[in-house]
N, C-alpha and C positions, 0 to 999 in steps of 0.2 A: 624259161626259154630253155633252149637245149643249145648244144655245141654247132656252131656254124664254121663248116671248113673255110669259108671266105674270109674268117676272122684271124685266121693262123696264116703266119708268113713265115718262112725261114730266114734268118739275117746273117746266118753264119755256122761255120764249123766245116770240118774236111778230116778226112784220115779217121786216125782212131781216136782223135778227140773229141767227139760227139757234136751236136749242134745245138745252136742256140736260136729259138724260135721268139717271136711276139704274137700275142694273141689279144685281140681288141673285142669287146662284147658288151652288151646291155646286162648280162647276166651278175649277180652278186659272185662276190669271191667264194662264200660258202657253197654255192653250186659248183663251181668250176673245180673246186679240190674234191667233190664229191667221187668217189670211185666209179669209173666206168663213163664219166663226162665225156671224156674225148675218145672214147672207143673209136669212134669214126676215124681217127687219125692214127690208128694201131699201126697200119702200114708204113707210115712216115716217120713216127717218132721213135726213138730209142732209148732204151733204159739209161737214165741219168742226162739226158737232154736237159737243157736249162730252158724256162719258158719265162718270160717278163709278161705278166698279163695287165692290161688296163681295161677297167671298166668304165662304161657311161652312165653308172648308178649316181645317186645323188647321195652324199657327194662322190665325185670320183674316186676310184681306188687303182693304184698300182701296185704289183707285188711281184717278187720273183719266186719261182717255184722250180722243181725238176720232176721228171718223169721217175718215180719211186718204183713200180710196178708196171711192168709189160709182159703178160703171161697169159695164154689162153684166150686171147682177143681181148682182153681187159687192159686199160690204160688207169693207171692212178697215180696222182700227182702228190707230192708233199704239201702240207700245210700252208708254207709260203711266209715269205718274210714281206712285211706293206713297208712301202717306202713313203717315208713322211718329209715333208719339209722342216 
């Protein structure tokens, strides 16, 4: 699948501290952390913003990542840390 803007929600942040986002999707973690996946959000996210991602894959996955690259209209996320029970 592809990035869906409707799944991205800003949940906090102001000033120079950066923003925190949540992203919900049916896409797998490997797709989400592929460079360019979130290019459509380039004008909204900033370098260093934190994103909690929740997938509806089987089994569901939740992980925390951040905007590692934001340059030349490309957004790339770090590999992310999976949240486990």
